[in-house]
C-alpha positions as CSV (number, residue, x, y, z in Angstrom):
1,X,14.6,-6.1,58.9
2,X,15.2,-2.6,59.7
3,X,15.8,-1.7,56.2
4,X,12.7,-3.2,55.1
5,X,10.7,-1.2,57.5
6,X,10.9,2.4,58.2
7,X,10.7,2.9,61.9
8,X,10.3,6.2,64.1
9,X,13.1,7.2,66.7
10,X,12.8,10.1,68.7
11,X,15.5,12.7,69.4
12,X,15.6,14.9,72.7
13,X,17.9,17.9,73.1
14,X,17.7,21.3,73.7
15,X,20.3,22.3,71.3
16,X,19.5,21.9,67.6
17,X,23.2,21.2,66.7
18,X,23.0,18.0,69.0
19,X,20.1,16.8,66.9
20,X,21.8,17.5,63.8
21,X,24.5,15.5,65.0
22,X,22.8,12.7,66.1
23,X,21.0,12.6,62.6
24,X,24.3,12.8,60.9
25,X,25.4,10.0,62.7
26,X,22.5,7.5,61.9
27,X,22.3,8.6,58.4
28,X,21.9,5.6,55.9
29,X,19.7,3.8,57.9
30,X,15.9,3.3,57.3
31,X,14.9,5.3,60.4
32,X,12.6,8.4,60.5
33,X,13.6,11.0,63.0
34,X,11.2,12.9,65.2
35,X,12.9,16.0,67.0
36,X,11.9,17.6,70.3
37,X,13.8,20.3,72.1
38,X,12.6,19.7,75.7
39,X,11.2,17.1,77.9
40,X,7.5,18.6,77.6
41,X,7.8,18.2,73.7
42,X,9.0,14.8,73.8
43,X,6.0,13.7,75.8
44,X,3.5,15.5,73.6
45,X,5.0,13.5,70.7
46,X,4.5,10.1,72.5
47,X,0.9,10.8,72.9
48,X,0.6,11.1,69.2
49,X,2.6,8.1,68.1
50,X,4.9,5.1,68.7
51,X,9.0,5.0,68.8
52,X,11.2,2.4,68.5
53,X,13.7,4.1,70.5
54,X,14.3,7.2,72.3
55,X,17.6,8.9,72.3
56,X,17.8,11.9,75.3
57,X,20.0,14.3,76.6
58,X,20.3,14.4,80.3
59,X,20.9,18.0,80.8
60,X,17.8,20.1,79.9
61,X,16.2,23.1,81.1
62,X,12.9,23.0,83.4
63,X,12.8,19.0,83.0
64,X,15.9,17.1,82.7
65,X,16.2,13.6,81.0
66,X,15.9,11.8,84.4
67,X,12.6,13.2,85.1
68,X,11.2,12.6,81.7
69,X,12.1,9.4,81.5
70,X,10.3,8.7,84.9
71,X,7.2,10.1,83.1
72,X,7.6,8.2,80.1
73,X,8.0,4.9,82.0
74,X,4.8,5.7,84.5
75,X,2.6,5.4,81.3
76,X,1.6,2.0,80.2
77,X,1.7,2.4,76.8
78,X,5.3,3.7,76.6
79,X,6.7,1.9,80.0
80,X,8.5,-0.7,77.4
81,X,9.9,2.1,74.8
82,X,13.7,1.6,75.6
83,X,15.7,5.0,76.5
84,X,19.2,5.7,75.7
85,X,20.7,8.6,77.9
86,X,23.5,11.1,76.4
87,X,25.5,13.0,78.9
88,X,28.4,15.4,79.1
89,X,29.2,15.4,82.6
90,X,32.1,13.7,84.1
91,X,30.0,12.2,87.3
92,X,29.8,8.9,85.1
93,X,29.0,6.5,88.1
94,X,26.5,9.0,89.6
95,X,24.9,9.8,86.3
96,X,24.6,6.3,85.3
97,X,23.0,5.2,88.3
98,X,20.4,7.4,88.2
99,X,19.9,7.4,84.6
100,X,19.1,3.5,85.1
101,X,16.8,4.1,88.1
102,X,14.9,6.5,85.7
103,X,14.4,3.6,83.3
104,X,17.3,4.0,80.7
105,X,18.2,0.9,78.7
106,X,21.8,2.5,78.2
107,X,23.9,5.5,78.7
108,X,26.4,7.2,76.6
109,X,28.7,10.1,77.4
110,X,29.9,12.6,74.9
111,X,31.8,12.9,72.6
112,X,29.6,10.1,71.2
113,X,31.3,7.4,68.8
114,X,29.1,7.0,65.7
115,X,29.9,3.3,65.3
116,X,28.7,2.6,68.9
117,X,25.8,4.8,68.6
118,X,24.6,3.2,65.4
119,X,25.5,-0.3,66.8
120,X,23.3,0.3,69.9
121,X,20.3,1.9,67.7
122,X,20.4,-0.9,65.4
123,X,20.0,-3.5,68.3
124,X,17.2,-1.5,69.5
125,X,15.7,-1.3,66.6
126,X,16.0,-5.2,65.8
127,X,14.5,-5.7,69.3
128,X,11.6,-3.2,68.6
129,X,10.6,-5.1,65.3
130,X,10.8,-8.3,66.9
131,X,8.7,-7.3,69.5
132,X,6.2,-5.9,67.0
133,X,6.5,-9.1,65.0
134,X,6.0,-11.2,67.9
135,X,2.8,-8.9,69.1
136,X,1.3,-9.3,65.7
137,X,1.8,-13.0,65.9
138,X,0.1,-13.1,69.3
139,X,-2.8,-11.3,67.6
140,X,-3.0,-13.5,64.9
141,X,-3.0,-16.6,67.3
142,X,-5.7,-15.0,69.4
143,X,-7.8,-14.2,66.7
144,X,-7.3,-17.6,65.3
145,X,-8.2,-19.3,68.7
146,X,-11.3,-16.9,68.9
147,X,-12.2,-18.0,65.4
148,X,-11.6,-21.7,66.5
149,X,-13.8,-21.5,69.1
150,X,-16.4,-19.8,67.4
151,X,-15.9,-22.3,64.6
152,X,-16.3,-25.2,67.5
153,X,-19.5,-23.7,68.9
154,X,-20.9,-23.4,65.5
155,X,-20.2,-27.2,64.8
156,X,-21.4,-28.1,68.0
157,X,-24.5,-26.4,67.8
158,X,-25.2,-27.7,64.2
159,X,-24.3,-31.1,65.4
160,X,-26.9,-30.9,68.2
161,X,-29.5,-29.6,65.7
162,X,-29.0,-32.2,63.4
163,X,-28.9,-34.8,66.0
164,X,-32.0,-33.4,67.2
165,X,-33.6,-33.5,63.8
166,X,-32.4,-37.0,63.2
167,X,-33.8,-38.2,66.7
168,X,-37.0,-36.7,66.5
169,X,-37.7,-36.8,62.8
170,X,-41.0,-38.6,61.7
171,X,-39.7,-39.9,58.8
172,X,-37.1,-42.8,58.5
173,X,-33.1,-41.6,57.9
174,X,-30.4,-43.6,57.5
175,X,-27.0,-43.4,56.2
176,X,-24.7,-45.7,54.5
177,X,-21.2,-45.8,52.5
178,X,-20.3,-46.1,49.2
179,X,-20.0,-49.9,49.8
180,X,-23.5,-50.1,50.8
181,X,-23.2,-50.4,54.8
182,X,-25.7,-48.9,56.8
183,X,-23.8,-46.5,59.1
184,X,-26.5,-45.0,61.4
185,X,-30.4,-45.1,61.7
186,X,-32.7,-42.8,63.6
187,X,-35.8,-44.0,65.7
188,X,-38.1,-43.5,63.1
189,X,-36.3,-46.0,60.9
190,X,-36.5,-48.6,63.6
191,X,-40.3,-48.1,64.4
192,X,-41.0,-48.0,60.5
193,X,-39.1,-51.1,59.7
194,X,-39.3,-53.2,63.0
195,X,-35.8,-53.6,63.3
196,X,-33.3,-52.3,66.2
197,X,-30.7,-49.8,65.4
198,X,-28.0,-52.8,66.3
199,X,-29.9,-54.8,63.7
200,X,-29.6,-52.6,61.1
201,X,-26.2,-51.0,61.5
202,X,-23.7,-52.8,59.4
203,X,-26.0,-54.8,56.9
204,X,-26.4,-53.9,53.3
205,X,-28.7,-51.2,52.5
206,X,-30.3,-53.7,49.7
207,X,-31.5,-56.3,52.6
208,X,-33.5,-53.6,54.2
209,X,-35.0,-51.4,51.1
210,X,-34.4,-53.8,47.9
211,X,-36.2,-51.2,45.7
212,X,-33.0,-48.6,46.4
213,X,-31.3,-50.7,43.7
214,X,-33.6,-48.6,41.1
215,X,-31.7,-45.6,42.2
216,X,-28.5,-46.6,41.0
217,X,-26.6,-44.6,38.3
218,X,-24.9,-46.2,35.5
219,X,-21.4,-47.8,36.3
220,X,-18.6,-45.8,35.0
221,X,-15.0,-46.6,34.5
222,X,-13.9,-44.7,37.9
223,X,-16.3,-46.4,40.0
224,X,-16.4,-50.2,38.5
225,X,-16.3,-51.4,42.2
226,X,-18.7,-49.2,43.9
227,X,-22.1,-48.3,42.7
228,X,-23.3,-44.6,42.5
229,X,-26.8,-43.6,43.6
230,X,-29.1,-41.1,41.9
231,X,-29.5,-37.9,44.4
232,X,-31.8,-35.2,45.0
233,X,-34.7,-37.3,43.4
234,X,-38.0,-38.6,45.3
235,X,-38.8,-42.1,44.3
236,X,-42.1,-43.8,45.1
237,X,-41.5,-47.5,46.1
238,X,-42.8,-50.5,47.8
239,X,-41.0,-51.3,51.2
240,X,-41.7,-54.4,53.7
241,X,-41.5,-54.5,57.3
242,X,-40.1,-56.8,59.4
243,X,-43.0,-58.8,59.8
244,X,-43.6,-59.1,56.3
245,X,-46.3,-56.2,55.7
246,X,-45.9,-53.9,52.9
247,X,-46.1,-50.0,53.0
248,X,-46.0,-47.4,50.1
249,X,-42.6,-45.4,50.8
250,X,-40.9,-42.1,49.4
251,X,-37.5,-42.4,49.1
252,X,-34.8,-39.6,48.4
253,X,-31.1,-39.6,48.7
254,X,-28.6,-37.1,49.6
255,X,-24.5,-37.4,49.2
256,X,-21.5,-35.7,50.7
257,X,-18.1,-36.8,49.9
258,X,-15.7,-36.6,53.0
259,X,-12.1,-37.5,52.4
260,X,-12.5,-38.7,49.0
261,X,-15.2,-41.2,50.5
262,X,-18.7,-40.8,49.5
263,X,-21.4,-41.0,52.4
264,X,-25.0,-41.2,51.4
265,X,-28.1,-40.1,53.7
266,X,-31.6,-41.6,52.8
267,X,-35.0,-40.7,54.1
268,X,-37.6,-43.1,54.1
269,X,-41.6,-41.6,54.5
270,X,-44.5,-43.9,54.9
271,X,-47.0,-42.4,52.4
272,X,-49.7,-45.1,52.5
273,X,-52.2,-43.1,54.5
274,X,-51.2,-40.0,51.9
275,X,-51.9,-42.4,48.7
276,X,-55.1,-43.4,50.2
277,X,-56.1,-39.7,51.0
278,X,-55.2,-38.8,47.4
279,X,-57.2,-41.7,45.9
280,X,-60.2,-40.6,48.0
281,X,-59.7,-36.7,46.5
282,X,-59.5,-38.1,42.8
283,X,-62.9,-40.0,43.6
284,X,-64.1,-37.2,45.3
285,X,-63.3,-35.0,42.3
286,X,-64.5,-37.3,39.3
287,X,-67.9,-37.5,41.2
288,X,-68.2,-33.6,41.8
289,X,-67.2,-33.3,38.3
290,X,-70.2,-35.9,37.3
291,X,-72.2,-34.0,39.6
292,X,-71.6,-30.9,37.8
293,X,-71.8,-32.1,34.3
294,X,-75.2,-34.0,35.3
295,X,-76.1,-30.5,36.7
296,X,-75.1,-28.6,33.5
297,X,-76.9,-31.2,31.2
298,X,-80.1,-31.1,33.4
299,X,-79.9,-27.0,33.2
300,X,-79.7,-27.2,29.7
301,X,-82.4,-29.5,29.2
302,X,-84.7,-27.6,31.4
303,X,-83.7,-24.8,29.9
304,X,-84.7,-25.9,26.6
305,X,-87.9,-27.2,27.7
306,X,-88.9,-23.8,29.6
307,X,-87.4,-21.8,27.3
308,X,-89.7,-23.3,24.2
309,X,-92.9,-22.3,25.7
310,X,-91.3,-19.2,27.1
311,X,-90.6,-18.1,23.5
312,X,-93.8,-18.7,22.5
313,X,-95.0,-16.8,25.2
314,X,-93.3,-13.6,24.6
315,X,-93.9,-13.8,20.9
316,X,-97.8,-14.3,21.2
317,X,-97.5,-11.5,23.8
318,X,-96.1,-9.0,21.2
319,X,-98.6,-10.4,18.7
320,X,-101.4,-9.6,21.0
321,X,-100.1,-5.9,22.0
322,X,-100.1,-5.4,18.1
323,X,-103.9,-5.8,18.3
324,X,-106.7,-3.7,19.2
325,X,-107.2,-4.0,23.1
326,X,-108.8,-2.2,26.1
327,X,-106.6,-0.6,28.4
328,X,-107.1,-3.0,31.1
329,X,-106.1,-6.0,28.4
330,X,-103.0,-4.2,27.3
331,X,-101.9,-3.9,31.0
332,X,-102.5,-7.8,31.5
333,X,-100.6,-8.4,27.9
334,X,-97.6,-6.2,29.2
335,X,-97.2,-7.7,32.6
336,X,-97.2,-11.1,30.5
337,X,-94.4,-10.0,28.3
338,X,-92.4,-8.2,31.2
339,X,-92.8,-11.2,33.4
340,X,-91.9,-13.8,30.9
341,X,-88.7,-11.7,29.9
342,X,-88.0,-11.4,33.2
343,X,-88.2,-15.1,33.8
344,X,-86.2,-15.8,30.8
345,X,-83.3,-13.5,32.2
346,X,-83.4,-15.5,35.3
347,X,-82.7,-18.7,33.1
348,X,-80.2,-17.0,31.4
349,X,-78.2,-15.8,34.4
350,X,-78.2,-19.2,35.8
351,X,-77.3,-21.0,32.6
352,X,-74.6,-18.3,32.0
353,X,-73.1,-18.6,35.6
354,X,-73.4,-22.6,35.2
355,X,-71.4,-22.3,32.2
356,X,-68.7,-19.8,33.6
357,X,-68.2,-22.3,36.6
358,X,-67.3,-25.0,34.1
359,X,-65.2,-22.5,31.8
360,X,-67.7,-22.9,28.9
361,X,-67.5,-19.0,28.0
362,X,-67.5,-18.8,24.5
363,X,-66.9,-15.7,22.7
364,X,-68.3,-14.6,19.1
365,X,-66.1,-11.7,18.0
366,X,-67.6,-9.9,15.1
367,X,-68.1,-6.3,13.9
368,X,-71.0,-4.3,15.9
369,X,-72.3,-0.8,16.5
370,X,-71.6,0.5,20.0
371,X,-74.4,3.1,19.4
372,X,-77.0,0.6,18.7
373,X,-76.2,-1.6,21.4
374,X,-76.5,1.3,23.6
375,X,-79.7,2.5,22.2
376,X,-81.2,-1.1,22.0
377,X,-80.4,-1.8,25.9
378,X,-81.5,1.6,26.9
379,X,-84.7,1.2,25.0
380,X,-85.7,-1.6,27.1
381,X,-85.5,0.1,30.3
382,X,-87.2,3.3,29.1
383,X,-90.3,2.3,30.3
384,X,-89.6,1.3,33.7
385,X,-87.3,4.5,34.1
386,X,-90.3,6.7,32.9
387,X,-92.5,4.7,35.5
388,X,-90.2,5.9,38.4
389,X,-89.8,9.6,36.8
390,X,-86.3,8.7,36.3
391,X,-83.9,10.2,33.7
392,X,-82.0,7.7,31.6
393,X,-79.3,9.4,29.5
394,X,-76.4,7.7,27.4
395,X,-73.3,9.0,25.8
396,X,-70.3,8.3,23.7
397,X,-67.6,10.4,24.5
398,X,-65.6,12.1,21.7
399,X,-62.9,9.6,20.2
400,X,-65.1,6.4,20.6
401,X,-65.1,4.3,17.3
402,X,-68.5,3.9,16.0
403,X,-68.0,0.0,15.3
404,X,-65.8,-2.1,17.0
405,X,-64.8,-6.1,16.5
406,X,-66.2,-7.7,19.9
407,X,-69.0,-9.9,21.0
408,X,-72.1,-8.0,20.7
409,X,-74.3,-10.5,22.8
410,X,-72.1,-10.5,25.7
411,X,-71.5,-6.8,25.7
412,X,-75.3,-6.2,25.4
413,X,-75.5,-8.8,28.5
414,X,-73.2,-6.7,30.6
415,X,-74.9,-3.5,29.8
416,X,-78.3,-4.9,30.6
417,X,-77.0,-6.2,33.9
418,X,-75.6,-3.0,35.0
419,X,-78.6,-0.7,33.7
420,X,-81.0,-3.5,35.4
421,X,-79.4,-2.7,38.6
422,X,-79.0,1.0,38.6
423,X,-82.8,1.6,37.3
424,X,-84.0,-1.2,40.0
425,X,-82.3,0.4,43.0
426,X,-82.8,4.0,42.3
427,X,-85.9,6.0,43.0
428,X,-85.3,9.6,42.5
429,X,-82.8,11.3,40.1
430,X,-81.4,9.5,37.1
431,X,-79.5,6.8,35.5
432,X,-76.2,7.9,33.2
433,X,-74.4,5.8,30.8
434,X,-70.8,7.1,29.5
435,X,-68.7,5.2,27.0
436,X,-64.9,6.3,26.7
437,X,-62.1,4.9,24.6
438,X,-59.0,4.2,26.2
439,X,-55.6,3.1,24.3
440,X,-54.6,-0.3,24.6
441,X,-52.0,-1.5,27.3
442,X,-49.2,-2.2,25.0
443,X,-47.2,-0.1,22.5
444,X,-48.8,-0.3,19.1
445,X,-51.4,-2.3,20.5
446,X,-54.3,-2.3,17.8
447,X,-57.1,-3.2,20.4
448,X,-58.6,-0.4,22.5
449,X,-60.1,-0.7,26.1
450,X,-63.6,0.1,25.8
451,X,-64.7,1.8,29.1
452,X,-68.2,1.8,29.9
453,X,-69.5,3.6,33.3
454,X,-72.9,3.5,34.7
455,X,-73.9,6.2,37.2
456,X,-77.0,6.2,39.3
457,X,-78.5,8.5,41.8
458,X,-79.3,5.7,44.5
459,X,-78.7,5.3,48.0
460,X,-75.4,4.0,47.6
461,X,-73.6,0.9,49.0
462,X,-72.4,0.8,52.6
463,X,-68.6,-0.1,53.2
464,X,-69.8,-2.9,55.4
465,X,-71.5,-4.8,52.6
466,X,-69.3,-3.8,49.6
467,X,-67.3,-7.3,50.3
468,X,-70.7,-8.8,49.0
469,X,-70.3,-7.3,45.7
470,X,-69.2,-9.9,42.6
471,X,-70.3,-12.7,44.9
472,X,-72.8,-15.3,43.7
473,X,-76.3,-15.3,44.9
474,X,-75.5,-12.3,46.9
475,X,-77.4,-9.2,47.4
476,X,-76.3,-6.4,49.7
477,X,-79.5,-5.7,50.8
478,X,-82.2,-8.7,51.7
479,X,-85.2,-6.3,51.2
480,X,-84.4,-5.5,47.9
481,X,-84.6,-8.8,47.1
482,X,-87.8,-9.4,48.1
483,X,-89.0,-6.0,46.6
484,X,-87.2,-6.5,43.2
485,X,-86.7,-10.0,42.7
486,X,-83.2,-11.2,41.1
487,X,-80.9,-14.0,41.6
488,X,-78.0,-11.9,42.7
489,X,-75.8,-13.0,39.8
490,X,-75.8,-10.1,37.8
491,X,-72.4,-8.8,38.9
492,X,-70.7,-11.9,39.2
493,X,-71.6,-12.7,35.6
494,X,-70.6,-9.4,34.6
495,X,-67.2,-9.6,36.2
496,X,-66.6,-13.0,35.0
497,X,-67.3,-12.1,31.3
498,X,-65.5,-8.6,31.4
499,X,-62.3,-10.8,32.7
500,X,-63.0,-13.1,29.7
501,X,-63.2,-10.2,27.2
502,X,-59.8,-8.9,28.2
503,X,-61.1,-6.3,31.0
504,X,-62.6,-6.2,34.3
505,X,-65.4,-4.5,36.2
506,X,-65.2,-2.5,39.5
507,X,-67.1,-0.3,41.8
508,X,-65.7,3.0,41.2
509,X,-67.3,5.1,44.0
510,X,-70.4,4.8,46.3
511,X,-72.1,7.5,48.2
512,X,-75.4,8.3,49.7
513,X,-75.8,10.5,46.6
514,X,-75.2,7.6,43.9
515,X,-73.1,4.6,42.9
516,X,-70.8,4.1,39.6
517,X,-69.9,1.2,38.5
518,X,-67.1,1.0,35.4
519,X,-66.6,-2.1,33.4
520,X,-63.7,-2.5,30.6
521,X,-63.4,-4.7,27.8
522,X,-61.0,-5.2,25.2
523,X,-62.1,-4.3,21.4
524,X,-60.5,-3.5,18.0
525,X,-61.4,-0.5,16.1
526,X,-63.6,-1.3,12.6
527,X,-64.8,0.6,9.9
528,X,-67.5,-1.0,7.3
529,X,-66.3,-1.0,3.6
530,X,-68.2,1.6,1.6
531,X,-70.0,-0.9,-0.5
532,X,-71.8,-2.6,2.2
533,X,-74.9,0.0,2.6
534,X,-77.1,-0.5,5.9
535,X,-80.6,-1.5,5.0
536,X,-83.4,-0.6,7.2
537,X,-86.4,-2.7,7.8
538,X,-89.6,-1.4,9.6
539,X,-92.5,-3.2,11.1
540,X,-96.2,-3.5,10.0
541,X,-95.2,-3.4,6.5
542,X,-97.8,-4.9,4.0
543,X,-97.3,-8.6,2.9
544,X,-95.2,-8.7,-0.3
545,X,-96.0,-12.1,-2.5
546,X,-92.6,-11.6,-4.3
547,X,-91.0,-11.1,-0.8
548,X,-91.1,-14.4,0.7
549,X,-90.0,-16.2,3.7
550,X,-89.3,-20.1,4.2
551,X,-90.2,-21.2,7.6
552,X,-89.3,-24.6,8.6
553,X,-90.9,-25.9,12.1
554,X,-92.1,-29.1,13.4
555,X,-94.7,-27.5,15.5
556,X,-97.6,-25.9,14.1
557,X,-97.6,-23.4,17.1
558,X,-94.2,-22.5,16.1
559,X,-95.1,-22.2,12.6
560,X,-98.1,-20.0,13.1
561,X,-95.9,-17.5,15.3
562,X,-93.0,-17.1,13.1
563,X,-95.5,-16.7,10.2
564,X,-97.3,-13.7,12.1
565,X,-93.8,-12.2,12.7
566,X,-92.3,-12.3,9.2
567,X,-95.9,-11.1,8.0
568,X,-95.5,-8.0,10.5
569,X,-92.2,-7.4,8.6
570,X,-93.7,-7.4,5.2
571,X,-93.0,-10.8,4.0
572,X,-95.2,-13.5,2.8
573,X,-94.5,-16.6,4.9
574,X,-94.1,-20.1,3.0
575,X,-94.2,-22.9,6.0
576,X,-92.8,-26.3,5.8
577,X,-91.9,-29.0,8.6
578,X,-89.2,-30.7,6.7
579,X,-85.8,-28.9,5.7
580,X,-85.1,-30.9,2.8
581,X,-88.5,-29.8,1.2
582,X,-88.3,-26.3,2.0
583,X,-86.2,-25.0,-1.3
584,X,-89.3,-23.9,-2.9
585,X,-89.7,-20.8,-5.1
586,X,-93.1,-19.1,-4.7
587,X,-94.1,-17.8,-8.2
588,X,-90.6,-18.8,-9.4
589,X,-88.5,-16.4,-7.3
590,X,-85.9,-16.9,-4.5
591,X,-87.2,-16.3,-1.0
592,X,-85.8,-13.6,0.6
593,X,-85.3,-15.2,3.9
594,X,-85.2,-18.6,5.5
595,X,-86.0,-19.7,9.4
596,X,-85.3,-22.9,10.6
597,X,-86.9,-23.3,14.3
598,X,-85.0,-25.9,16.0
599,X,-82.3,-26.7,14.2
600,X,-80.7,-30.2,14.7
601,X,-78.2,-32.7,13.0
602,X,-80.8,-33.8,10.7
603,X,-81.1,-30.2,9.2
604,X,-77.3,-30.2,8.6
605,X,-77.2,-32.7,5.9
606,X,-79.6,-30.5,4.0
607,X,-78.2,-26.9,4.6
608,X,-75.5,-27.2,1.9
609,X,-78.2,-27.7,-0.7
610,X,-79.5,-24.3,0.4
611,X,-76.1,-22.8,-0.9
612,X,-76.9,-23.1,-4.2
613,X,-79.8,-20.7,-3.8
614,X,-78.1,-18.2,-1.5
615,X,-80.6,-17.6,0.4
616,X,-80.3,-15.7,3.9
617,X,-80.8,-18.4,6.6
618,X,-81.6,-18.0,10.3
619,X,-81.2,-21.3,12.5
620,X,-82.8,-21.1,15.9
621,X,-81.0,-23.8,17.9
622,X,-83.0,-24.0,21.2
623,X,-79.7,-25.5,22.8
624,X,-78.3,-27.3,20.1
625,X,-74.6,-26.6,19.5
626,X,-73.9,-24.7,16.3
627,X,-71.8,-26.7,13.7
628,X,-68.2,-26.2,13.8
629,X,-67.9,-24.7,10.5
630,X,-70.6,-22.5,9.0
631,X,-72.3,-24.5,6.0
632,X,-72.4,-21.4,3.5
633,X,-72.1,-17.4,3.7
634,X,-75.2,-16.0,5.0
635,X,-76.1,-18.7,7.1
636,X,-76.2,-17.7,10.9
637,X,-77.1,-19.4,14.2
638,X,-79.2,-17.7,16.8
639,X,-80.3,-18.5,20.5
640,X,-82.6,-16.6,22.3
641,X,-86.6,-15.7,22.0
642,X,-87.9,-14.7,18.8
643,X,-89.1,-11.3,18.9
644,X,-90.1,-9.0,16.2
645,X,-87.4,-6.2,16.5
646,X,-84.6,-8.6,17.0
647,X,-85.6,-10.5,13.8
648,X,-86.2,-7.2,12.1
649,X,-82.6,-6.4,12.9
650,X,-81.3,-9.6,12.2
651,X,-83.1,-9.9,8.8
652,X,-81.5,-6.0,7.9
653,X,-78.0,-7.5,9.0
654,X,-78.3,-10.7,6.7
655,X,-79.6,-8.9,3.9
656,X,-76.8,-6.3,3.9
657,X,-73.4,-7.4,5.0
658,X,-73.5,-10.9,6.5
659,X,-74.2,-12.5,3.1
660,X,-70.6,-11.1,2.1
661,X,-68.8,-11.8,5.5
662,X,-69.9,-15.4,5.6
663,X,-68.6,-15.6,9.1
664,X,-70.6,-17.8,12.0
665,X,-72.2,-15.8,14.7
666,X,-74.4,-16.3,17.6
667,X,-77.2,-13.5,18.1
């Protein structure tokens, strides 16, 4: 062992030649020699490292070997280090006695016999190595004992926790072996099935829970005589108590292998009450869905019933404003038109919100002009802004495409809500609209983010009330509701619409100096082909007999209203109440436009006949859904009040680009 491990030996002598002689005598062994020329130097070495044996001369100046040995033995760390004295004196008995008294293990007289020195040193080294190995084993044993104590504590604690969970669990828990014999049950199991623990332990698991056989795995060659059970899967089943009553149970198995034996743990939960609650929730959900459906149907019907006379009211008020009236009469006519439009807007908000609640948001993407949308919507608020002496400005930042593909109707709707709030709640200053184009989120994304911000100079929104923003039927100031009206749905509708269009809406800033809202939607840039020129249609043109408009309307009032509108646009109306009889050609020439008011399923069969004549056609649904497929290119479906401005813009679009595009749109 001494050859396998290098050990340190301290040689202490005040003569260098003696130290060299000792090293020469011990040469050939795996020893590391450390020299010390005095007792003080030897003590310094002992403070720094450990030695297997100390070979020390007795006669040294200042501090002899005996005094050095007594100091070495007085220290706890070095008291067990063996000391071998070497002396050249003749007082053998006296010196040896004093040396042993000082703590020496052995004593050699000069001249030294090398073989004797080597034998003694070898014995001391073996003793040192054995002691070190023994100490290592003692330390290792101590560590193992401490780890065993810790493991025992952990095991005891885990067992106590498991026992506590086992005993206090609200679910029934039992264990059984691979032969299907129940080994243990918890108190909840006794309460659940009505058996005592003694009655259950030792019985076959199938006797207590027959449905557990459904959780067996197919037999394998290795376990022909012992069933395997499917673990980690929750299964619903029916269980029976001792008194014969039935309850719905949820069963789950776990498995552990101990000494090659499989042990199973099974939890049984009574879910009878839970299933009843779920059944009630399903019934309540179905009832709520039915009520929501009935509500939506009711609102749709009421909207149709109210919208029809409202459209007539708006149309007739427009026509009235075209006639010669006194100033007072014109004021009354404007009031009729404005209030009718306001009521129509409230109805649209409620219907939109109802559809959004039920997830019925439909987007109709088509090419449209951002500039036209801004101009049209801003024009609706110019009169109100002028009345309040407000500045109303809008601007498109450089880089915003003129045309994009998106839903123009929904974009206009968002703009209307934002401008409506801004103009409504601003008394001094102005309202400013800015449109920017931002890159799409993905690399190489062809779509862009259209950012529209509306800044006003109103009084701002207090921090304490900002949480009410975007909440349905809520307004930050109830006094404003009494003063200006409104449903409190505008921002909620905008938020839902912008999200559906791939963006969102937020309050960018608000202070006593004003408020700025920002909405973002995802659109795709678009360029019209050069062969599609834009046509302009102006109102109050003289009717031209060669430019006819076919009007199909069941109501005489609606026929009269639409006839007056198309006449204002310079076309000669041709009215009928039947779609199939409407394909007529005044003076043998095709009509310039056809309008079907109150489009329904009956008109659906007649429309394909019109395709042969390529007449641009507008179908006004009044709540009836359009067909899944367009009947023929140039046919469009329209929902909303019929106004001269919208009909003029629509006719211009149909007579220019839409007949070529042949795409279904709702305007």
